[in-house]
C-alpha positions as CSV (number, residue, x, y, z in Angstrom):
1,M,3.3,-1.8,-12.6
2,S,0.2,-0.3,-11.1
3,R,0.1,2.0,-8.1
4,V,-1.4,-0.4,-5.6
5,C,-0.2,-1.3,-2.1
6,E,0.7,-5.0,-2.0
7,L,-0.2,-5.4,1.6
8,T,-3.3,-3.3,2.1
9,G,-4.7,-3.2,-1.4
10,K,-5.0,0.6,-1.4
11,R,-5.2,2.2,-4.8
12,A,-5.6,5.6,-6.5
13,M,-9.0,7.3,-6.0
14,S,-10.6,9.8,-8.4
15,G,-12.1,13.1,-7.6
16,N,-12.3,16.7,-8.8
17,N,-10.2,19.8,-8.7
18,V,-12.6,22.6,-7.8
19,S,-11.7,26.2,-8.7
20,H,-12.9,29.3,-6.9
21,A,-15.5,29.7,-9.7
22,M,-16.7,26.1,-8.8
23,N,-15.4,24.7,-12.1
24,K,-14.7,21.0,-11.8
25,T,-12.0,19.0,-13.6
26,K,-11.1,15.3,-12.9
27,R,-8.0,14.4,-10.9
28,R,-6.4,11.5,-9.2
29,F,-5.5,11.0,-5.5
30,N,-2.5,8.7,-5.7
31,V,-1.5,6.5,-2.8
32,N,1.7,7.3,-0.8
33,L,3.7,4.3,-2.0
34,F,7.3,3.2,-1.3
35,T,9.4,0.3,-2.6
36,K,10.8,-1.3,0.5
37,R,12.8,-4.4,1.4
38,F,11.8,-6.4,4.4
39,Y,13.6,-9.3,6.1
40,L,11.6,-12.5,6.9
41,P,13.4,-14.3,9.7
42,E,11.2,-17.4,9.4
43,E,12.3,-17.9,5.8
44,D,15.7,-16.3,6.2
45,K,15.3,-14.1,3.1
46,W,14.6,-10.5,2.0
47,I,11.6,-9.6,0.0
48,T,10.8,-6.3,-1.9
49,L,7.3,-5.0,-1.6
50,K,5.5,-1.8,-2.9
51,V,3.7,-0.6,0.2
52,S,1.9,2.4,1.4
53,A,2.9,4.6,4.3
54,K,0.0,3.2,6.3
55,A,1.3,-0.4,5.7
56,I,4.8,0.6,6.9
57,K,3.2,1.9,10.1
58,N,1.3,-1.4,10.6
59,I,4.5,-3.4,10.0
60,N,6.3,-1.3,12.6
61,K,3.5,-1.9,15.1
62,L,2.6,-5.5,14.4
63,G,5.6,-7.0,12.6
64,I,6.0,-8.1,9.0
65,T,4.9,-11.7,9.6
66,A,1.6,-10.7,11.2
67,V,0.8,-8.1,8.5
68,M,1.6,-10.5,5.7
69,K,-0.5,-13.3,7.3
70,K,-3.5,-10.9,7.6
71,S,-3.2,-9.7,4.0
72,R,-3.1,-13.3,2.8
73,E,-6.3,-14.1,4.8
74,N,-8.0,-11.1,3.2
75,G,-6.9,-12.3,-0.3
76,I,-4.7,-9.3,-1.1
77,L,-1.2,-10.8,-1.0
78,T,-0.6,-13.7,-3.2
79,K,3.2,-14.2,-2.7
């Protein structure tokens, strides 16, 4: 499974390691992902999502229902 947040759509970026001698080699900046279970009171069920730390902060602030609705409107979440 790919390293993509299911709510925000964040994915790994690419960049360079730069040494003191300014030599550049390719590297990846991975997303800070967690597999987390959330309870949906409207549907009375638990769902498991792979979400980033930023998405968890948004869920704590706005609620799981609002965040899932917003990601569906943006076309990121298909569940």
